[in-house]
C-alpha positions in Angstrom: 5.4 -12.6 23.6 8.6 -14.1 24.7 10.7 -13.2 27.9 14.4 -13.3 28.4 16.2 -13.5 31.8 17.9 -10.2 32.6 20.8 -11.6 34.4 22.7 -12.7 31.3 23.7 -10.8 28.0 22.1 -11.6 24.8 25.3 -13.7 23.8 25.0 -15.7 26.9 21.3 -16.5 26.3 22.1 -17.6 22.6 24.9 -19.9 23.8 22.5 -21.5 26.5 19.6 -21.7 24.1 20.0 -21.8 20.6 16.6 -21.3 19.6 16.9 -17.8 21.1 17.9 -15.1 18.5 20.1 -12.3 19.3 20.2 -9.2 16.9 23.8 -8.3 18.3 24.3 -4.7 19.0 20.9 -3.9 17.7 19.2 -5.8 20.5 18.0 -4.3 23.9 20.4 -5.8 26.3 19.4 -6.1 30.0 19.6 -3.0 32.4 22.6 -4.7 34.3 24.9 -4.9 31.5 24.0 -1.8 29.7 26.1 1.3 30.5 24.4 4.4 31.8 25.8 6.3 28.7 23.9 3.8 26.4 20.7 4.0 28.3 20.9 7.8 28.3 21.6 7.6 24.4 18.6 5.3 23.8 16.4 8.4 25.2 18.1 11.5 24.7 20.9 11.6 22.1 18.9 11.3 19.2 17.1 14.4 20.4 20.3 16.3 20.1 20.1 17.1 23.8 23.2 18.0 26.1 24.1 14.9 28.0 22.9 16.6 31.2 19.4 17.6 29.6 19.2 14.0 28.4 20.2 12.5 31.8 17.5 14.8 33.5 14.7 13.7 31.3 15.6 10.0 32.1 15.8 10.7 35.9 12.1 12.8 35.6 10.5 9.6 34.2 8.0 7.5 36.1 10.6 4.9 36.6 14.3 6.4 36.5 17.6 4.8 36.0 18.3 5.1 39.9 16.9 1.6 40.3 18.2 -0.2 43.2 19.2 -4.0 42.9 15.9 -5.1 44.1 14.1 -3.2 41.4 16.6 -4.3 38.8 15.8 -7.8 39.5 12.0 -6.9 38.8 12.3 -5.7 35.3 12.1 -8.1 32.5 12.4 -7.7 28.6 9.9 -8.8 26.6 9.4 -9.1 22.7 6.3 -7.7 20.8 6.6 -9.2 17.6 7.9 -9.8 14.9 5.0 -12.2 14.4 2.6 -10.4 16.5 -0.4 -9.1 14.3 -0.5 -5.5 16.1 2.9 -4.7 14.8 1.5 -4.4 11.5 4.0 -6.6 9.9 7.4 -8.1 10.9 8.3 -5.5 13.2 10.0 -6.4 16.4 10.1 -4.3 19.7 12.0 -5.3 22.7 10.6 -3.5 25.6 12.0 -3.4 29.2 9.3 -3.5 31.9 8.9 -2.8 35.3 5.6 -4.5 36.3 3.2 -3.1 33.7 5.2 0.2 33.0 7.3 0.4 29.9 10.9 1.6 30.8 12.8 1.4 27.5 11.8 0.2 24.0 14.0 -0.6 21.0 12.3 -1.2 17.6 14.3 -3.9 15.6 13.7 -4.0 11.9 15.2 -5.9 8.9 13.1 -9.2 8.9 11.4 -8.1 5.7 14.3 -6.7 3.9 13.8 -6.8 0.2 16.6 -4.8 -1.3 14.3 -2.5 -3.2 16.8 0.3 -3.5 19.5 -2.1 -4.6 17.0 -3.5 -6.9 16.0 -0.1 -8.3 19.7 0.5 -9.4 19.6 -2.6 -11.6 16.3 -1.8 -13.5 15.7 0.9 -16.0 14.1 4.2 -15.0 11.0 2.7 -17.0 11.1 -0.4 -14.9 11.5 1.5 -11.7 7.9 2.1 -10.8 7.0 -1.7 -10.9 9.7 -1.9 -8.0 8.8 1.1 -5.8 5.1 0.5 -5.9 5.6 -2.4 -3.8 7.3 -0.6 -0.8 4.3 1.2 0.6 1.6 -1.1 -0.4 -1.1 0.7 1.4 -0.4 3.9 -0.7 1.7 2.6 -3.6 0.9 5.6 -5.9 2.8 7.9 -3.7 5.9 6.0 -4.1 5.5 5.9 -7.9 4.9 9.6 -7.9 8.0 10.2 -5.9 10.1 8.2 -8.4 8.6 9.6 -11.3 9.0 13.3 -10.1 12.6 12.7 -9.4 13.5 11.1 -12.7 11.5 13.9 -14.6 13.6 16.5 -12.8 16.7 14.9 -14.1 15.4 14.5 -17.7 14.2 18.3 -17.3 10.7 17.4 -19.1 7.4 19.0 -18.1 4.5 16.8 -18.1 1.1 17.7 -19.8 -1.4 19.5 -17.3 -3.8 16.8 -17.7 -1.4 14.2 -16.5 -0.7 16.5 -13.5 -4.3 16.7 -12.5 -4.7 12.7 -13.2 -1.9 12.3 -10.5 -3.3 14.3 -7.9 -6.9 12.7 -8.2 -5.3 9.2 -8.1 -3.0 10.1 -5.0 -5.8 12.0 -3.2 -8.2 8.8 -4.0 -5.1 6.5 -2.6 -4.8 8.8 0.4 -8.5 8.1 1.3 -8.1 4.3 1.0 -4.8 4.3 3.0 -6.7 6.4 5.9 -9.6 3.9 5.5 -7.3 1.1 6.2 -6.1 2.7 9.2 -9.5 3.4 10.6 -10.1 -0.4 10.1 -7.0 -1.6 11.7 -6.7 1.0 14.5 -10.2 0.1 15.6 -9.3 -3.8 15.6 -6.1 -3.2 17.4 -8.2 -1.4 20.2 -10.9 -4.0 20.3 -13.5 -2.0 18.1 -14.0 -5.4 15.8 -16.9 -3.6 13.8 -14.8 -0.8 12.9 -12.5 -3.4 10.8 -15.8 -4.3 8.8 -17.0 -0.9 8.2 -13.4 0.6 7.1 -12.7 -2.3 4.9 -15.9 -1.9 3.4 -15.5 1.7 2.2 -11.9 1.0 1.3 -12.9 -1.5 -1.3 -15.2 0.9 -2.9 -12.1 3.1 -3.1 -10.0 0.5 -4.5 -12.6 -0.5 -7.1 -12.2 2.7 -8.7 -8.3 2.5 -8.6 -8.6 -0.9 -10.3 -11.0 0.3 -12.9 -8.4 3.1 -13.8 -5.1 1.1 -13.2 -6.2 -2.4 -13.7 -4.9 -3.3 -10.3 -6.1 -3.0 -6.7 -2.6 -2.4 -5.3 1.0 -1.9 -6.9 -0.3 -0.1 -9.9 2.6 1.0 -11.8 0.3 3.6 -13.2 2.3 6.8 -12.5 5.4 6.7 -14.8 8.2 9.1 -15.8 6.5 11.4 -18.4 3.1 11.2 -17.1 0.5 8.3 -16.3 0.1 4.9 -18.0 -3.1 5.4 -19.6 -6.2 8.1 -19.8 -9.0 7.8 -17.6 -11.7 5.4 -18.8 -15.2 6.2 -19.6 -17.4 7.1 -16.9 -14.6 7.9 -14.3 -16.2 11.1 -13.4 -19.5 9.2 -12.4 -17.6 6.7 -10.3 -15.8 9.5 -8.2 -19.1 11.5 -7.7 -20.7 8.0 -6.3 -17.8 7.9 -3.9 -17.9 11.5 -2.8 -21.6 10.9 -2.1 -21.1 7.7 -0.2 -18.2 8.6 2.0 -19.3 11.6 4.1 -22.2 9.8 5.8 -20.0 6.9 6.6 -17.3 9.3 8.1 -20.1 10.6 10.2 -20.8 7.3 11.5 -17.3 6.8 12.4 -17.6 9.9 14.3 -20.6 8.3 16.2 -19.0 5.0 16.8 -15.5 6.0 17.7 -14.9 9.8 18.3 -17.4 10.3 20.8 -17.2 7.1 22.6 -16.1 7.1 26.1 -14.1 3.8 26.1 -12.3 4.9 22.9 -11.3 8.1 24.1 -10.0 6.6 27.4 -7.7 4.3 25.6 -6.3 7.0 23.4 -6.3 10.5 25.0 -3.2 11.3 26.8 -1.5 7.9 25.5 1.8 8.3 23.7 2.1 12.0 23.9 5.0 13.5 21.9 6.0 17.2 21.6 6.6 19.2 18.7 10.2 19.9 19.5 10.8 16.0 20.0 8.9 15.1 16.8 11.2 17.7 14.8 14.4 16.4 16.5 13.3 12.8 15.5 12.5 13.7 11.7 8.8 12.7 12.4 6.3 14.0 9.6 2.8 13.2 8.6 -0.1 13.0 11.1 2.6 12.2 14.0 4.3 15.7 13.4 1.0 17.4 12.8 -0.6 16.0 16.0 1.7 18.1 18.1 0.2 21.3 16.5 2.9 21.9 14.0 1.0 22.5 10.7 3.7 21.2 8.2 2.4 19.6 5.0 4.5 19.4 1.8 1.2 19.9 -0.4 0.9 23.4 1.1 4.6 24.3 2.4 6.5 22.9 -0.6 4.0 22.7 -3.5 4.2 20.1 -6.2 1.7 18.9 -8.9 -1.0 21.6 -8.8 -1.6 21.7 -5.1 -1.2 25.4 -5.1 -4.1 25.8 -7.1 -6.7 23.9 -5.0 -7.9 25.0 -1.5 -7.6 22.7 1.5 -6.8 22.7 5.2 -3.9 21.3 7.0 -5.4 19.4 10.1 -3.5 19.6 13.3 -3.9 18.5 16.7 -3.2 19.9 20.2 -1.9 17.4 22.6 0.2 15.1 20.3 -1.3 11.8 21.5 -2.9 8.7 20.0 -6.4 10.3 19.9 -5.0 13.2 17.8 -3.4 11.1 15.4 -6.6 9.3 14.9 -8.7 12.4 14.5 -6.4 13.9 12.1 -6.5 10.9 9.7 -10.2 10.8 10.0 -10.4 14.6 9.0 -7.7 14.2 6.4 -10.2 12.0 4.4 -12.7 14.6 4.4 -10.0 17.2 3.1 -9.1 14.8 0.3 -12.8 14.5 -0.5 -12.8 18.2 -0.8 -9.7 18.3 -3.0 -11.0 15.6 -5.3 -14.3 17.5 -5.8 -12.1 20.5 -6.9 -10.0 18.2 -9.3 -13.2 17.1 -10.9 -14.1 20.6 -11.8 -10.7 21.5 -12.9 -9.6 18.5 -15.0 -8.3 19.7 -18.2 -8.2 17.9 -21.6 -5.2 17.1 -23.7 -2.4 14.4 -23.4 -1.9 12.0 -20.5 1.8 11.7 -20.9 4.7 13.6 -22.5 5.0 13.1 -26.4 8.7 12.6 -26.4 9.8 9.6 -28.4 12.9 9.3 -26.1 10.9 8.9 -23.2 7.4 7.6 -24.1 6.7 4.3 -25.7 4.6 4.5 -28.9 0.8 3.9 -28.7 -0.1 0.2 -29.0 -2.0 0.6 -32.3 0.8 2.3 -33.9 3.1 -1.0 -33.3 0.9 -3.0 -35.9 1.1 -0.3 -38.5 5.0 0.9 -38.5 8.1 -1.0 -38.2 9.6 2.2 -36.6 7.2 2.1 -33.9 7.8 -1.6 -33.3 11.7 -0.9 -33.2 11.0 2.1 -30.8 8.9 -0.1 -28.6 11.3 -3.0 -28.2 14.5 -0.6 -27.6 12.7 1.3 -24.9 11.5 -1.5 -23.1 14.5 -3.6 -23.6 17.3 -0.9 -23.0 15.2 1.9 -21.5 15.7 5.6 -21.9 19.0 7.2 -20.9 19.1 10.1 -18.1 21.6 13.0 -18.1 24.2 12.6 -15.4 23.3 14.4 -12.1 21.5 13.9 -8.7 17.9 14.9 -7.7 15.7 14.5 -4.7 11.9 14.9 -4.8 9.4 14.5 -1.8 5.7 14.0 -1.6 3.2 14.3 1.4 2.2 10.3 1.6 -0.4 9.3 4.2 2.4 8.7 6.5 4.5 11.8 6.1 7.4 13.0 3.9 8.3 10.4 1.2 11.4 11.2 -0.8 13.1 9.6 -3.7 16.9 10.5 -4.1 18.6 9.4 -7.6 22.1 9.8 -8.8 22.4 9.4 -12.6 25.7 8.4 -14.7 24.0 9.0 -17.7 22.9 5.2 -18.3 19.6 3.9 -18.6 19.3 2.8 -14.8 20.2 4.8 -11.7 23.6 4.5 -10.5 22.3 5.2 -6.6 18.7 5.3 -5.5 17.7 6.0 -2.0 13.9 6.2 -0.5 13.4 8.6 2.5 10.5 6.2 3.9 8.4 8.1 6.6 7.5 4.7 8.3 11.1 4.1 8.8 11.9 7.6 10.4 8.7 7.6 12.2 9.6 4.5 14.0 12.2 6.4 15.8 9.4 8.0 17.7 8.2 4.6 19.3 10.8 4.7 22.3 9.5 8.2 23.3 6.0 7.6 22.8 5.9 4.3 25.1 8.4 5.4 27.8 6.7 5.6 31.1 3.4 4.2 29.4 1.7 0.8 30.3 2.4 -2.4 28.2 -1.5 -2.4 27.6 -1.1 1.0 25.7 1.7 -0.3 23.4 -0.5 -1.7 20.8 -2.4 1.7 20.8 0.6 3.6 20.1 2.1 1.3 17.4 -1.3 1.4 15.6 -1.3 5.3 15.9 2.2 5.3 14.1 0.7 3.4 11.2 4.0 2.1 10.0 4.1 0.0 6.7 7.0 -2.5 7.0 7.5 -2.9 3.4 8.7 0.8 3.3 10.7 0.3 6.4 12.7 -2.8 5.4 13.3 -1.8 1.8 
């Protein structure tokens, strides 16, 4: 953590000490050089409130904007990150404190900017999945799915039924591994060090299955336009059944270790509270929105793949606090286990990808037998396939919320424009509201409950 003297602006700080960095207008300026309108905007304008309502919400806070000169002198601005381990990547939070109470918070992103959307416009549609899979590296298959669904919508192709159910199987297994990672890191962030060991242990078992199917533990490039890269390997069903047998008792152990533990509940209950109205206005989705009691899940409310053919519950909270967000993710693992069990019973036979030579490369064995297959393979991997002009948007329910992909096609073999609606990026808007009026000791708990993945934020 570093502190800055509140009596000078960011630019004056920079001129006095070049080692201090200023993000310009993005930085959180000291209170005495920040206009009241700007302070009000930081809290209220994004919620689409009237100015009077936003000003009232500021005034109703534990520490309001009517501070006297002596109180202003007691405030200070500190940085959480961008190198702090609890910020889950290169996230910088500028926070204004009075004592231990958080008055204002401003998330500052951009330290990890990879230009993945611009890169996606330079790659062919066939190469696109190798790019988007690296955005949310905790649940890469969801990025591949959103991209592939959008491309297929532009192409107007319908994938085989087996490919649909394989995609559901793989993404639900990926949801389990992502939420297990949250269990591990959330426990570590709050001092439950043993949870890091247990959550990581179970996650490794899940990743072992993903690696067996795709060849990689992460960044799989498995879900592709037209289907999936390869069929499920021999013995996959036994591997899944072993996981489904192993996980429920371990989740019960998590309940014993954390859910009913008095210290754990004290650290999370009533901390980082958000209302359903504020969450909707901020565009929050996933466990953050559902923790407020608003039951919104794209798998049920805007079904894709074959989710309308399986039974599952949408887990919701009541208070919109950190404990609800923890409990929702724990119980969503159980729901995913139920979905996977249904997929095992429903998995159809057939092709795992579209048999359209304009979209699908030839089987590897055919390359050694046919000159036409070799030419086809060469052209589709060097030039790619062309997509009709148009625009399309498809969204999926990732472990962090609504993950959408918007593509504009000009008829060539690569997107003219591509944009990803990353849930981590949108959910970070909630941090100033979750942390307002709370204690700096609870800041780490709040950040952890949002579960941001910075590769998806700084794309």
